[in-house]
All heavy atoms as TSV, in Angstrom:
chain	resi	resn	atom	element	x	y	z
A	1	PRO	N	N	-117.659	32.291	-67.973
A	1	PRO	CA	C	-118.733	33.190	-68.429
A	1	PRO	C	C	-119.599	33.665	-67.255
A	1	PRO	O	O	-119.947	32.869	-66.388
A	1	PRO	CB	C	-119.562	32.340	-69.375
A	1	PRO	CG	C	-118.733	31.138	-69.689
A	1	PRO	CD	C	-117.733	30.994	-68.591
A	2	GLY	N	N	-119.920	34.934	-67.248
A	2	GLY	CA	C	-120.680	35.509	-66.155
A	2	GLY	C	C	-122.139	35.127	-66.121
A	2	GLY	O	O	-122.852	35.514	-65.203
A	3	ASN	N	N	-122.586	34.364	-67.092
A	3	ASN	CA	C	-123.975	33.914	-67.091
A	3	ASN	C	C	-124.084	32.434	-66.718
A	3	ASN	O	O	-125.118	31.827	-66.910
A	3	ASN	CB	C	-124.628	34.167	-68.449
A	3	ASN	CG	C	-123.958	33.405	-69.576
A	3	ASN	OD1	O	-122.796	33.012	-69.472
A	3	ASN	ND2	N	-124.675	33.207	-70.658
A	4	ASN	N	N	-123.026	31.864	-66.154
A	4	ASN	CA	C	-123.018	30.452	-65.800
A	4	ASN	C	C	-122.698	30.292	-64.315
A	4	ASN	O	O	-121.545	30.122	-63.932
A	4	ASN	CB	C	-121.996	29.704	-66.652
A	4	ASN	CG	C	-122.100	28.205	-66.494
A	4	ASN	OD1	O	-122.453	27.704	-65.437
A	4	ASN	ND2	N	-121.787	27.499	-67.552
A	5	PRO	N	N	-123.734	30.349	-63.462
A	5	PRO	CA	C	-123.484	30.307	-62.023
A	5	PRO	C	C	-122.808	29.017	-61.558
A	5	PRO	O	O	-122.041	29.032	-60.603
A	5	PRO	CB	C	-124.866	30.461	-61.390
A	5	PRO	CG	C	-125.852	30.338	-62.483
A	5	PRO	CD	C	-125.138	30.512	-63.782
A	6	ALA	N	N	-123.047	27.911	-62.228
A	6	ALA	CA	C	-122.416	26.652	-61.826
A	6	ALA	C	C	-120.901	26.742	-61.948
A	6	ALA	O	O	-120.166	26.292	-61.060
A	6	ALA	CB	C	-122.958	25.502	-62.671
A	7	LEU	N	N	-120.405	27.330	-63.021
A	7	LEU	CA	C	-118.960	27.495	-63.185
A	7	LEU	C	C	-118.409	28.548	-62.224
A	7	LEU	O	O	-117.318	28.395	-61.676
A	7	LEU	CB	C	-118.619	27.886	-64.618
A	7	LEU	CG	C	-118.787	26.819	-65.689
A	7	LEU	CD1	C	-118.471	27.382	-67.066
A	7	LEU	CD2	C	-117.911	25.614	-65.387
A	8	MET	N	N	-119.164	29.594	-62.021
A	8	MET	CA	C	-118.712	30.668	-61.143
A	8	MET	C	C	-118.556	30.189	-59.708
A	8	MET	O	O	-117.640	30.600	-59.005
A	8	MET	CB	C	-119.690	31.847	-61.213
A	8	MET	CG	C	-119.696	32.534	-62.564
A	8	MET	SD	S	-121.029	33.729	-62.749
A	8	MET	CE	C	-120.643	34.909	-61.486
A	9	LEU	N	N	-119.413	29.296	-59.269
A	9	LEU	CA	C	-119.344	28.796	-57.901
A	9	LEU	C	C	-118.060	28.031	-57.627
A	9	LEU	O	O	-117.617	27.943	-56.488
A	9	LEU	CB	C	-120.555	27.900	-57.600
A	9	LEU	CG	C	-121.854	28.638	-57.359
A	9	LEU	CD1	C	-123.016	27.650	-57.269
A	9	LEU	CD2	C	-121.767	29.464	-56.090
A	10	ASN	N	N	-117.444	27.470	-58.648
A	10	ASN	CA	C	-116.207	26.716	-58.474
A	10	ASN	C	C	-114.989	27.610	-58.294
A	10	ASN	O	O	-113.959	27.158	-57.812
A	10	ASN	CB	C	-115.972	25.791	-59.669
A	10	ASN	CG	C	-116.929	24.637	-59.688
A	10	ASN	OD1	O	-117.340	24.145	-58.646
A	10	ASN	ND2	N	-117.295	24.204	-60.873
A	11	ALA	N	N	-115.068	28.857	-58.670
A	11	ALA	CA	C	-113.898	29.737	-58.679
A	11	ALA	C	C	-113.153	29.782	-57.349
A	11	ALA	O	O	-111.938	29.588	-57.325
A	11	ALA	CB	C	-114.296	31.138	-59.133
A	12	PRO	N	N	-113.816	30.011	-56.220
A	12	PRO	CA	C	-113.068	30.111	-54.968
A	12	PRO	C	C	-112.420	28.785	-54.545
A	12	PRO	O	O	-111.439	28.779	-53.811
A	12	PRO	CB	C	-114.120	30.535	-53.942
A	12	PRO	CG	C	-115.224	31.121	-54.735
A	12	PRO	CD	C	-115.220	30.385	-56.044
A	13	ALA	N	N	-112.933	27.670	-54.993
A	13	ALA	CA	C	-112.446	26.362	-54.545
A	13	ALA	C	C	-111.356	25.770	-55.428
A	13	ALA	O	O	-110.802	24.727	-55.092
A	13	ALA	CB	C	-113.627	25.395	-54.474
A	14	LEU	N	N	-111.023	26.398	-56.525
A	14	LEU	CA	C	-110.085	25.807	-57.480
A	14	LEU	C	C	-108.614	26.065	-57.155
A	14	LEU	O	O	-107.738	25.527	-57.820
A	14	LEU	CB	C	-110.392	26.316	-58.896
A	14	LEU	CG	C	-111.716	25.834	-59.476
A	14	LEU	CD1	C	-111.964	26.492	-60.825
A	14	LEU	CD2	C	-111.732	24.329	-59.600
A	15	GLY	N	N	-108.329	26.874	-56.170
A	15	GLY	CA	C	-106.951	27.155	-55.809
A	15	GLY	C	C	-106.227	28.056	-56.794
A	15	GLY	O	O	-105.012	27.980	-56.918
A	16	VAL	N	N	-106.962	28.893	-57.484
A	16	VAL	CA	C	-106.361	29.792	-58.469
A	16	VAL	C	C	-105.897	31.085	-57.802
A	16	VAL	O	O	-106.305	31.417	-56.698
A	16	VAL	CB	C	-107.364	30.119	-59.600
A	16	VAL	CG1	C	-107.749	28.858	-60.350
A	16	VAL	CG2	C	-108.609	30.796	-59.053
A	17	ASP	N	N	-105.033	31.815	-58.483
A	17	ASP	CA	C	-104.583	33.116	-57.996
A	17	ASP	C	C	-105.570	34.216	-58.349
A	17	ASP	O	O	-105.660	35.225	-57.653
A	17	ASP	CB	C	-103.225	33.477	-58.596
A	17	ASP	CG	C	-102.127	32.541	-58.117
A	17	ASP	OD1	O	-102.170	32.120	-56.954
A	17	ASP	OD2	O	-101.231	32.242	-58.917
A	18	ALA	N	N	-106.295	34.031	-59.467
A	18	ALA	CA	C	-107.231	35.052	-59.929
A	18	ALA	C	C	-108.425	34.399	-60.611
A	18	ALA	O	O	-108.301	33.339	-61.214
A	18	ALA	CB	C	-106.539	36.008	-60.899
A	19	ALA	N	N	-109.573	35.038	-60.483
A	19	ALA	CA	C	-110.793	34.600	-61.163
A	19	ALA	C	C	-111.274	35.768	-62.013
A	19	ALA	O	O	-111.403	36.893	-61.523
A	19	ALA	CB	C	-111.866	34.201	-60.159
A	20	LEU	N	N	-111.517	35.512	-63.282
A	20	LEU	CA	C	-111.964	36.551	-64.205
A	20	LEU	C	C	-113.336	36.169	-64.740
A	20	LEU	O	O	-113.488	35.147	-65.409
A	20	LEU	CB	C	-110.968	36.695	-65.356
A	20	LEU	CG	C	-111.266	37.779	-66.381
A	20	LEU	CD1	C	-111.244	39.160	-65.726
A	20	LEU	CD2	C	-110.255	37.727	-67.502
A	21	PHE	N	N	-114.326	36.967	-64.429
A	21	PHE	CA	C	-115.688	36.713	-64.875
A	21	PHE	C	C	-115.953	37.533	-66.141
A	21	PHE	O	O	-115.720	38.725	-66.178
A	21	PHE	CB	C	-116.680	37.049	-63.763
A	21	PHE	CG	C	-116.404	36.270	-62.513
A	21	PHE	CD1	C	-115.949	36.894	-61.374
A	21	PHE	CD2	C	-116.570	34.899	-62.495
A	21	PHE	CE1	C	-115.679	36.172	-60.227
A	21	PHE	CE2	C	-116.300	34.163	-61.357
A	21	PHE	CZ	C	-115.848	34.807	-60.213
A	22	ASP	N	N	-116.446	36.876	-67.167
A	22	ASP	CA	C	-116.553	37.466	-68.497
A	22	ASP	C	C	-117.982	37.898	-68.804
A	22	ASP	O	O	-118.929	37.127	-68.627
A	22	ASP	CB	C	-116.104	36.425	-69.529
A	22	ASP	CG	C	-115.903	36.999	-70.915
A	22	ASP	OD1	O	-116.161	38.196	-71.120
A	22	ASP	OD2	O	-115.487	36.240	-71.789
A	23	ILE	N	N	-118.123	39.145	-69.265
A	23	ILE	CA	C	-119.405	39.642	-69.779
A	23	ILE	C	C	-119.298	39.854	-71.287
A	23	ILE	O	O	-120.283	40.059	-71.957
A	23	ILE	CB	C	-119.809	40.976	-69.107
A	23	ILE	CG1	C	-119.856	40.849	-67.600
A	23	ILE	CG2	C	-121.170	41.455	-69.611
A	23	ILE	CD1	C	-120.117	42.164	-66.889
A	24	GLU	N	N	-118.091	39.777	-71.819
A	24	GLU	CA	C	-117.877	40.129	-73.225
A	24	GLU	C	C	-118.297	39.000	-74.165
A	24	GLU	O	O	-119.468	38.679	-74.273
A	24	GLU	CB	C	-116.432	40.546	-73.468
A	24	GLU	CG	C	-116.268	41.215	-74.814
A	24	GLU	CD	C	-114.820	41.490	-75.173
A	24	GLU	OE1	O	-113.930	40.798	-74.691
A	24	GLU	OE2	O	-114.602	42.402	-75.977
A	25	ASP	N	N	-117.354	38.392	-74.851
A	25	ASP	CA	C	-117.702	37.466	-75.928
A	25	ASP	C	C	-118.166	36.089	-75.459
A	25	ASP	O	O	-118.740	35.340	-76.237
A	25	ASP	CB	C	-116.560	37.328	-76.935
A	25	ASP	CG	C	-115.270	36.842	-76.318
A	25	ASP	OD1	O	-115.206	36.730	-75.083
A	25	ASP	OD2	O	-114.319	36.593	-77.071
A	26	ALA	N	N	-117.976	35.755	-74.197
A	26	ALA	CA	C	-118.462	34.458	-73.693
A	26	ALA	C	C	-119.949	34.501	-73.358
A	26	ALA	O	O	-120.542	33.467	-73.052
A	26	ALA	CB	C	-117.662	34.042	-72.464
A	27	VAL	N	N	-120.542	35.688	-73.425
A	27	VAL	CA	C	-121.948	35.860	-73.049
A	27	VAL	C	C	-122.734	36.386	-74.251
A	27	VAL	O	O	-122.353	37.392	-74.852
A	27	VAL	CB	C	-122.073	36.846	-71.859
A	27	VAL	CG1	C	-123.526	37.098	-71.509
A	27	VAL	CG2	C	-121.308	36.318	-70.658
A	28	SER	N	N	-123.832	35.712	-74.572
A	28	SER	CA	C	-124.651	36.140	-75.710
A	28	SER	C	C	-125.322	37.482	-75.409
A	28	SER	O	O	-125.462	37.878	-74.245
A	28	SER	CB	C	-125.714	35.098	-76.028
A	28	SER	OG	O	-126.696	35.075	-75.007
A	29	LEU	N	N	-125.737	38.162	-76.455
A	29	LEU	CA	C	-126.390	39.466	-76.289
A	29	LEU	C	C	-127.605	39.378	-75.368
A	29	LEU	O	O	-127.852	40.286	-74.574
A	29	LEU	CB	C	-126.817	40.018	-77.654
A	29	LEU	CG	C	-125.688	40.382	-78.613
A	29	LEU	CD1	C	-126.268	40.851	-79.936
A	29	LEU	CD2	C	-124.783	41.428	-78.013
A	30	ASN	N	N	-128.352	38.294	-75.470
A	30	ASN	CA	C	-129.564	38.134	-74.662
A	30	ASN	C	C	-129.269	37.905	-73.188
A	30	ASN	O	O	-130.167	38.059	-72.359
A	30	ASN	CB	C	-130.409	36.982	-75.192
A	30	ASN	CG	C	-130.961	37.263	-76.569
A	30	ASN	OD1	O	-131.130	38.420	-76.957
A	30	ASN	ND2	N	-131.237	36.224	-77.322
A	31	ASP	N	N	-128.048	37.496	-72.843
A	31	ASP	CA	C	-127.713	37.161	-71.459
A	31	ASP	C	C	-126.832	38.191	-70.761
A	31	ASP	O	O	-126.428	37.988	-69.624
A	31	ASP	CB	C	-127.011	35.802	-71.411
A	31	ASP	CG	C	-127.968	34.647	-71.594
A	31	ASP	OD1	O	-129.191	34.836	-71.464
A	31	ASP	OD2	O	-127.483	33.526	-71.864
A	32	LYS	N	N	-126.516	39.288	-71.412
A	32	LYS	CA	C	-125.606	40.258	-70.814
A	32	LYS	C	C	-126.162	40.867	-69.527
A	32	LYS	O	O	-125.432	41.004	-68.544
A	32	LYS	CB	C	-125.218	41.336	-71.818
A	32	LYS	CG	C	-124.311	40.771	-72.917
A	32	LYS	CD	C	-123.639	41.839	-73.691
A	32	LYS	CE	C	-122.820	41.244	-74.824
A	32	LYS	NZ	N	-121.642	40.525	-74.371
A	33	ASP	N	N	-127.434	41.233	-69.498
A	33	ASP	CA	C	-128.014	41.782	-68.272
A	33	ASP	C	C	-127.988	40.750	-67.150
A	33	ASP	O	O	-127.662	41.075	-66.011
A	33	ASP	CB	C	-129.451	42.255	-68.510
A	33	ASP	CG	C	-129.517	43.540	-69.315
A	33	ASP	OD1	O	-128.541	44.323	-69.282
A	33	ASP	OD2	O	-130.542	43.767	-69.979
A	34	LEU	N	N	-128.332	39.516	-67.464
A	34	LEU	CA	C	-128.280	38.437	-66.480
A	34	LEU	C	C	-126.863	38.271	-65.946
A	34	LEU	O	O	-126.649	38.154	-64.730
A	34	LEU	CB	C	-128.755	37.124	-67.106
A	34	LEU	CG	C	-128.549	35.870	-66.264
A	34	LEU	CD1	C	-129.393	35.923	-65.002
A	34	LEU	CD2	C	-128.862	34.633	-67.082
A	35	ALA	N	N	-125.881	38.286	-66.820
A	35	ALA	CA	C	-124.486	38.128	-66.402
A	35	ALA	C	C	-124.066	39.257	-65.471
A	35	ALA	O	O	-123.382	39.016	-64.468
A	35	ALA	CB	C	-123.580	38.076	-67.624
A	36	ARG	N	N	-124.460	40.469	-65.774
A	36	ARG	CA	C	-124.106	41.598	-64.910
A	36	ARG	C	C	-124.658	41.410	-63.502
A	36	ARG	O	O	-123.976	41.647	-62.499
A	36	ARG	CB	C	-124.630	42.906	-65.495
A	36	ARG	CG	C	-123.923	43.347	-66.735
A	36	ARG	CD	C	-124.479	44.675	-67.259
A	36	ARG	NE	N	-123.970	44.935	-68.571
A	36	ARG	CZ	C	-124.670	44.762	-69.695
A	36	ARG	NH1	N	-125.924	44.363	-69.647
A	36	ARG	NH2	N	-124.109	45.012	-70.868
A	37	ILE	N	N	-125.904	40.987	-63.429
A	37	ILE	CA	C	-126.547	40.770	-62.126
A	37	ILE	C	C	-125.881	39.623	-61.380
A	37	ILE	O	O	-125.577	39.739	-60.187
A	37	ILE	CB	C	-128.058	40.506	-62.324
A	37	ILE	CG1	C	-128.747	41.773	-62.833
A	37	ILE	CG2	C	-128.694	40.030	-61.015
A	37	ILE	CD1	C	-130.153	41.549	-63.358
A	38	LEU	N	N	-125.660	38.514	-62.068
A	38	LEU	CA	C	-125.031	37.366	-61.419
A	38	LEU	C	C	-123.639	37.696	-60.909
A	38	LEU	O	O	-123.277	37.352	-59.777
A	38	LEU	CB	C	-124.959	36.180	-62.383
A	38	LEU	CG	C	-126.265	35.452	-62.661
A	38	LEU	CD1	C	-126.076	34.422	-63.780
A	38	LEU	CD2	C	-126.765	34.766	-61.406
A	39	ILE	N	N	-122.845	38.358	-61.730
A	39	ILE	CA	C	-121.477	38.705	-61.323
A	39	ILE	C	C	-121.500	39.649	-60.135
A	39	ILE	O	O	-120.769	39.454	-59.153
A	39	ILE	CB	C	-120.696	39.317	-62.502
A	39	ILE	CG1	C	-120.429	38.247	-63.561
A	39	ILE	CG2	C	-119.393	39.936	-62.021
A	39	ILE	CD1	C	-119.866	38.786	-64.863
A	40	ARG	N	N	-122.312	40.672	-60.199
A	40	ARG	CA	C	-122.400	41.624	-59.081
A	40	ARG	C	C	-122.771	40.913	-57.785
A	40	ARG	O	O	-122.106	41.065	-56.758
A	40	ARG	CB	C	-123.420	42.721	-59.379
A	40	ARG	CG	C	-123.503	43.751	-58.231
A	40	ARG	CD	C	-124.721	44.627	-58.304
A	40	ARG	NE	N	-125.905	43.802	-58.105
A	40	ARG	CZ	C	-127.037	43.957	-58.800
A	40	ARG	NH1	N	-127.146	44.892	-59.708
A	40	ARG	NH2	N	-128.062	43.180	-58.566
A	41	ASN	N	N	-123.821	40.101	-57.828
A	41	ASN	CA	C	-124.270	39.404	-56.624
A	41	ASN	C	C	-123.233	38.400	-56.136
A	41	ASN	O	O	-123.026	38.239	-54.936
A	41	ASN	CB	C	-125.607	38.719	-56.872
A	41	ASN	CG	C	-126.734	39.712	-57.042
A	41	ASN	OD1	O	-126.631	40.868	-56.641
A	41	ASN	ND2	N	-127.813	39.278	-57.650
A	42	PHE	N	N	-122.597	37.732	-57.063
A	42	PHE	CA	C	-121.596	36.742	-56.716
A	42	PHE	C	C	-120.412	37.400	-56.011
A	42	PHE	O	O	-119.965	36.942	-54.955
A	42	PHE	CB	C	-121.139	36.023	-57.988
A	42	PHE	CG	C	-120.285	34.826	-57.734
A	42	PHE	CD1	C	-120.848	33.654	-57.270
A	42	PHE	CD2	C	-118.925	34.868	-57.963
A	42	PHE	CE1	C	-120.068	32.540	-57.029
A	42	PHE	CE2	C	-118.132	33.764	-57.734
A	42	PHE	CZ	C	-118.708	32.593	-57.257
A	43	ILE	N	N	-119.913	38.493	-56.568
A	43	ILE	CA	C	-118.771	39.185	-55.965
A	43	ILE	C	C	-119.137	39.751	-54.592
A	43	ILE	O	O	-118.334	39.716	-53.662
A	43	ILE	CB	C	-118.245	40.283	-56.906
A	43	ILE	CG1	C	-117.578	39.635	-58.126
A	43	ILE	CG2	C	-117.273	41.201	-56.192
A	43	ILE	CD1	C	-117.181	40.612	-59.205
A	44	GLN	N	N	-120.344	40.257	-54.450
A	44	GLN	CA	C	-120.763	40.840	-53.175
A	44	GLN	C	C	-120.966	39.789	-52.085
A	44	GLN	O	O	-120.816	40.097	-50.906
A	44	GLN	CB	C	-122.056	41.630	-53.345
A	44	GLN	CG	C	-121.889	42.922	-54.099
A	44	GLN	CD	C	-123.214	43.641	-54.328
A	44	GLN	OE1	O	-124.291	43.067	-54.196
A	44	GLN	NE2	N	-123.126	44.904	-54.690
A	45	ASN	N	N	-121.291	38.557	-52.458
A	45	ASN	CA	C	-121.706	37.576	-51.466
A	45	ASN	C	C	-120.775	36.388	-51.263
A	45	ASN	O	O	-120.987	35.623	-50.328
A	45	ASN	CB	C	-123.109	37.054	-51.815
A	45	ASN	CG	C	-124.142	38.143	-51.719
A	45	ASN	OD1	O	-124.341	38.721	-50.669
A	45	ASN	ND2	N	-124.774	38.467	-52.836
A	46	MET	N	N	-119.759	36.234	-52.090
A	46	MET	CA	C	-118.851	35.089	-51.960
A	46	MET	C	C	-117.563	35.502	-51.276
A	46	MET	O	O	-117.116	36.630	-51.417
A	46	MET	CB	C	-118.532	34.485	-53.334
A	46	MET	CG	C	-119.705	33.801	-53.999
A	46	MET	SD	S	-120.321	32.359	-53.111
A	46	MET	CE	C	-118.949	31.235	-53.267
A	47	GLU	N	N	-116.972	34.573	-50.574
A	47	GLU	CA	C	-115.658	34.779	-49.969
A	47	GLU	C	C	-114.606	34.251	-50.923
A	47	GLU	O	O	-114.637	33.085	-51.307
A	47	GLU	CB	C	-115.569	34.039	-48.635
A	47	GLU	CG	C	-116.392	34.657	-47.539
A	47	GLU	CD	C	-115.887	36.033	-47.133
A	47	GLU	OE1	O	-114.660	36.262	-47.180
A	47	GLU	OE2	O	-116.721	36.880	-46.786
A	48	PHE	N	N	-113.672	35.086	-51.311
A	48	PHE	CA	C	-112.638	34.697	-52.263
A	48	PHE	C	C	-111.276	34.519	-51.613
A	48	PHE	O	O	-110.338	34.072	-52.260
A	48	PHE	CB	C	-112.540	35.724	-53.394
A	48	PHE	CG	C	-113.714	35.695	-54.312
A	48	PHE	CD1	C	-114.776	36.554	-54.110
A	48	PHE	CD2	C	-113.768	34.810	-55.372
A	48	PHE	CE1	C	-115.877	36.533	-54.955
A	48	PHE	CE2	C	-114.854	34.778	-56.222
A	48	PHE	CZ	C	-115.906	35.639	-56.010
A	49	GLY	N	N	-111.139	34.895	-50.363
A	49	GLY	CA	C	-109.846	34.791	-49.707
A	49	GLY	C	C	-108.807	35.629	-50.429
A	49	GLY	O	O	-109.008	36.805	-50.685
A	50	ASP	N	N	-107.687	35.001	-50.805
A	50	ASP	CA	C	-106.598	35.705	-51.474
A	50	ASP	C	C	-106.737	35.723	-52.998
A	50	ASP	O	O	-105.831	36.178	-53.688
A	50	ASP	CB	C	-105.259	35.065	-51.110
A	50	ASP	CG	C	-104.907	35.276	-49.650
A	50	ASP	OD1	O	-105.374	36.281	-49.080
A	50	ASP	OD2	O	-104.165	34.455	-49.084
A	51	VAL	N	N	-107.834	35.218	-53.517
A	51	VAL	CA	C	-108.034	35.173	-54.967
A	51	VAL	C	C	-108.374	36.572	-55.477
A	51	VAL	O	O	-109.298	37.217	-54.985
A	51	VAL	CB	C	-109.160	34.177	-55.337
A	51	VAL	CG1	C	-109.441	34.213	-56.829
A	51	VAL	CG2	C	-108.795	32.775	-54.890
A	52	GLU	N	N	-107.607	37.040	-56.450
A	52	GLU	CA	C	-107.901	38.327	-57.085
A	52	GLU	C	C	-109.082	38.139	-58.036
A	52	GLU	O	O	-109.132	37.171	-58.790
A	52	GLU	CB	C	-106.689	38.818	-57.859
A	52	GLU	CG	C	-106.859	40.207	-58.397
A	52	GLU	CD	C	-105.583	40.764	-58.995
A	52	GLU	OE1	O	-104.498	40.260	-58.682
A	52	GLU	OE2	O	-105.705	41.718	-59.779
A	53	VAL	N	N	-110.031	39.047	-58.005
A	53	VAL	CA	C	-111.253	38.936	-58.802
A	53	VAL	C	C	-111.301	40.067	-59.816
A	53	VAL	O	O	-111.059	41.230	-59.479
A	53	VAL	CB	C	-112.503	38.979	-57.903
A	53	VAL	CG1	C	-113.777	38.940	-58.733
A	53	VAL	CG2	C	-112.476	37.821	-56.909
A	54	GLY	N	N	-111.632	39.722	-61.072
A	54	GLY	CA	C	-111.759	40.715	-62.121
A	54	GLY	C	C	-112.977	40.428	-62.980
A	54	GLY	O	O	-113.527	39.327	-62.958
A	55	VAL	N	N	-113.390	41.433	-63.727
A	55	VAL	CA	C	-114.523	41.295	-64.646
A	55	VAL	C	C	-114.070	41.784	-66.014
A	55	VAL	O	O	-113.569	42.905	-66.150
A	55	VAL	CB	C	-115.743	42.109	-64.169
A	55	VAL	CG1	C	-116.891	41.963	-65.150
A	55	VAL	CG2	C	-116.165	41.669	-62.775
A	56	ARG	N	N	-114.250	40.940	-67.004
A	56	ARG	CA	C	-113.943	41.320	-68.394
A	56	ARG	C	C	-115.198	41.933	-68.993
A	56	ARG	O	O	-116.182	41.246	-69.247
A	56	ARG	CB	C	-113.518	40.086	-69.186
A	56	ARG	CG	C	-113.152	40.407	-70.607
A	56	ARG	CD	C	-112.739	39.151	-71.334
A	56	ARG	NE	N	-112.377	39.463	-72.703
A	56	ARG	CZ	C	-112.482	38.607	-73.694
A	56	ARG	NH1	N	-112.916	37.385	-73.482
A	56	ARG	NH2	N	-112.145	38.963	-74.906
A	57	ILE	N	N	-115.144	43.251	-69.211
A	57	ILE	CA	C	-116.304	43.966	-69.744
A	57	ILE	C	C	-116.231	44.028	-71.269
A	57	ILE	O	O	-115.223	43.682	-71.872
A	57	ILE	CB	C	-116.425	45.378	-69.145
A	57	ILE	CG1	C	-115.270	46.261	-69.598
A	57	ILE	CG2	C	-116.535	45.302	-67.625
A	57	ILE	CD1	C	-115.456	47.735	-69.267
A	58	ASN	N	N	-117.303	44.501	-71.855
A	58	ASN	CA	C	-117.362	44.686	-73.300
A	58	ASN	C	C	-116.463	45.847	-73.718
A	58	ASN	O	O	-116.213	46.780	-72.957
A	58	ASN	CB	C	-118.798	44.945	-73.737
A	58	ASN	CG	C	-119.637	43.695	-73.663
A	58	ASN	OD1	O	-119.620	42.882	-74.568
A	58	ASN	ND2	N	-120.352	43.513	-72.556
A	59	ASP	N	N	-116.006	45.789	-74.950
A	59	ASP	CA	C	-115.119	46.796	-75.500
A	59	ASP	C	C	-115.751	48.185	-75.436
A	59	ASP	O	O	-116.967	48.344	-75.580
A	59	ASP	CB	C	-114.785	46.435	-76.952
A	59	ASP	CG	C	-113.678	47.294	-77.494
A	59	ASP	OD1	O	-113.991	48.380	-78.033
A	59	ASP	OD2	O	-112.513	46.890	-77.374
A	60	LEU	N	N	-114.916	49.197	-75.246
A	60	LEU	CA	C	-115.393	50.577	-75.154
A	60	LEU	C	C	-116.012	51.085	-76.431
A	60	LEU	O	O	-116.676	52.131	-76.433
A	60	LEU	CB	C	-114.251	51.500	-74.726
A	60	LEU	CG	C	-113.597	51.176	-73.375
A	60	LEU	CD1	C	-112.465	52.168	-73.098
A	60	LEU	CD2	C	-114.596	51.199	-72.264
A	61	THR	N	N	-115.821	50.387	-77.545
A	61	THR	CA	C	-116.431	50.799	-78.809
A	61	THR	C	C	-117.833	50.228	-78.977
A	61	THR	O	O	-118.472	50.501	-79.979
A	61	THR	CB	C	-115.568	50.363	-79.997
A	61	THR	OG1	O	-115.459	48.932	-80.010
A	61	THR	CG2	C	-114.179	50.998	-79.930
A	62	THR	N	N	-118.319	49.470	-78.000
A	62	THR	CA	C	-119.658	48.889	-78.079
A	62	THR	C	C	-120.635	49.697	-77.242
A	62	THR	O	O	-120.240	50.525	-76.417
A	62	THR	CB	C	-119.665	47.426	-77.574
A	62	THR	OG1	O	-119.464	47.441	-76.152
A	62	THR	CG2	C	-118.621	46.594	-78.273
A	63	ALA	N	N	-121.900	49.409	-77.425
A	63	ALA	CA	C	-122.954	50.075	-76.639
A	63	ALA	C	C	-123.118	49.431	-75.268
A	63	ALA	O	O	-123.888	49.940	-74.443
A	63	ALA	CB	C	-124.270	50.018	-77.394
A	64	PHE	N	N	-122.410	48.344	-74.982
A	64	PHE	CA	C	-122.642	47.579	-73.752
A	64	PHE	C	C	-121.731	47.949	-72.594
A	64	PHE	O	O	-122.037	47.674	-71.447
A	64	PHE	CB	C	-122.456	46.082	-74.039
A	64	PHE	CG	C	-123.309	45.584	-75.150
A	64	PHE	CD1	C	-122.739	45.224	-76.362
A	64	PHE	CD2	C	-124.670	45.475	-75.021
A	64	PHE	CE1	C	-123.516	44.772	-77.398
A	64	PHE	CE2	C	-125.472	45.033	-76.056
A	64	PHE	CZ	C	-124.888	44.675	-77.253
A	65	TRP	N	N	-120.590	48.564	-72.863
A	65	TRP	CA	C	-119.580	48.724	-71.828
A	65	TRP	C	C	-120.033	49.591	-70.669
A	65	TRP	O	O	-119.681	49.349	-69.529
A	65	TRP	CB	C	-118.278	49.252	-72.410
A	65	TRP	CG	C	-118.306	50.719	-72.762
A	65	TRP	CD1	C	-118.721	51.258	-73.943
A	65	TRP	CD2	C	-117.933	51.799	-71.926
A	65	TRP	NE1	N	-118.612	52.629	-73.911
A	65	TRP	CE2	C	-118.134	52.981	-72.659
A	65	TRP	CE3	C	-117.450	51.890	-70.628
A	65	TRP	CZ2	C	-117.871	54.236	-72.138
A	65	TRP	CZ3	C	-117.188	53.156	-70.108
A	65	TRP	CH2	C	-117.393	54.300	-70.867
A	66	GLU	N	N	-120.859	50.598	-70.927
A	66	GLU	CA	C	-121.300	51.481	-69.838
A	66	GLU	C	C	-122.157	50.721	-68.822
A	66	GLU	O	O	-122.068	50.973	-67.628
A	66	GLU	CB	C	-122.051	52.680	-70.379
A	66	GLU	CG	C	-121.130	53.676	-71.061
A	66	GLU	CD	C	-121.834	54.957	-71.419
A	66	GLU	OE1	O	-122.167	55.701	-70.479
A	66	GLU	OE2	O	-122.030	55.215	-72.607
A	67	ASP	N	N	-122.980	49.791	-69.284
A	67	ASP	CA	C	-123.789	48.985	-68.374
A	67	ASP	C	C	-122.913	48.016	-67.592
A	67	ASP	O	O	-123.239	47.649	-66.471
A	67	ASP	CB	C	-124.863	48.224	-69.135
A	67	ASP	CG	C	-125.950	49.126	-69.677
A	67	ASP	OD1	O	-126.170	50.218	-69.101
A	67	ASP	OD2	O	-126.590	48.753	-70.674
A	68	ASP	N	N	-121.826	47.577	-68.225
A	68	ASP	CA	C	-120.924	46.644	-67.550
A	68	ASP	C	C	-120.286	47.322	-66.349
A	68	ASP	O	O	-120.116	46.751	-65.318
A	68	ASP	CB	C	-119.820	46.166	-68.494
A	68	ASP	CG	C	-120.371	45.358	-69.643
A	68	ASP	OD1	O	-121.548	44.966	-69.622
A	68	ASP	OD2	O	-119.595	45.130	-70.594
């Protein structure tokens, strides 16, 4: 979940091929703005090496996807 910095910090160290940060259903409505900020800052400031990074945004039928 993109609103959980403790879990996000583990992503580069887990030896995974890809890390997917979620703004959709893993994040409550009240935390979506926080998740967007955390994910943006995290991606801009962390070294991922060969790990592919993605963001799961809200569905295009919702009012949230444009902010994502």
